[in-house]
C-alpha positions as CSV (number, residue, x, y, z in Angstrom):
1,M,0.0,0.0,0.0
2,K,1.3,3.5,-0.8
3,D,2.6,5.7,2.0
4,E,0.2,8.4,1.0
5,V,-2.7,6.2,1.9
6,F,-1.2,5.6,5.3
7,N,-0.6,9.3,5.7
8,K,-4.3,10.1,4.9
9,V,-5.4,7.4,7.4
10,E,-3.1,8.7,10.1
11,K,-4.3,12.3,9.6
12,K,-7.9,11.2,10.0
13,T,-7.5,8.7,12.8
14,N,-4.1,9.4,14.6
15,V,-3.3,5.7,14.0
16,D,0.2,5.3,12.5
17,K,1.5,3.0,9.8
18,A,3.2,0.5,12.1
19,T,-0.1,0.1,14.1
20,I,-2.1,-0.4,11.0
21,L,0.4,-3.1,9.7
22,E,0.3,-4.8,13.2
23,L,-3.5,-5.0,13.1
24,A,-3.4,-6.2,9.5
25,K,-1.0,-9.0,10.5
26,Q,-3.3,-10.0,13.3
27,V,-6.2,-10.2,10.9
28,S,-4.2,-12.1,8.3
29,D,-2.9,-14.6,10.9
30,N,-6.4,-15.3,12.2
31,G,-8.5,-14.6,9.1
32,L,-11.2,-12.2,8.3
33,K,-13.8,-14.9,8.9
34,D,-13.0,-15.1,12.7
35,E,-15.6,-13.1,14.6
36,K,-13.4,-13.0,17.8
37,T,-10.5,-11.5,15.8
38,L,-12.7,-8.9,14.2
39,K,-14.2,-7.9,17.5
40,S,-10.6,-7.5,18.9
41,V,-9.5,-5.4,16.0
42,I,-12.6,-3.2,16.1
43,N,-12.1,-2.7,19.9
44,K,-8.4,-1.8,19.4
45,L,-9.2,0.7,16.7
46,S,-12.0,2.2,18.8
47,V,-9.6,2.8,21.7
48,M,-6.8,4.1,19.4
49,T,-9.0,6.6,17.6
50,G,-11.1,7.6,20.6
51,K,-14.3,6.7,18.8
52,N,-17.0,4.8,20.5
53,V,-18.4,1.8,18.6
54,S,-21.8,0.7,19.7
55,K,-22.6,-3.0,19.8
56,E,-25.0,-2.4,16.9
57,M,-22.2,-0.8,14.8
58,E,-19.8,-3.5,15.8
59,E,-22.2,-6.2,14.5
60,K,-22.8,-4.2,11.3
61,I,-19.1,-4.0,10.7
62,I,-18.6,-7.7,11.4
63,N,-21.5,-8.7,9.2
64,T,-20.2,-6.5,6.3
65,I,-16.8,-8.2,6.5
66,L,-18.2,-11.7,6.9
67,E,-20.6,-11.2,4.0
68,D,-17.6,-9.9,1.9
69,K,-19.2,-6.5,1.2
70,V,-16.1,-4.4,2.0
71,P,-14.9,-2.2,-0.9
72,K,-11.9,-3.9,-2.7
73,D,-10.1,-0.6,-3.4
74,V,-9.0,0.8,0.0
75,E,-7.6,4.0,-1.5
76,K,-11.1,5.0,-2.6
77,M,-12.3,4.8,1.0
78,F,-10.1,7.8,1.9
């Protein structure tokens, strides 16, 4: 992934590239179909960004990922 994408993400979230890569490794090691891993990542991101994620939003995020409805081009998200 290009550094400019990481820079955009860091500006919006205050989460640095190293942390993003660490979370990505956690997800890739445990798979995107593991609900426990997804909840852990969502919780960590919530704490890091200072954004509260309700249980309803958490479930919506998890279902979107499990149903493979996440946009394929991450750069278009930012």
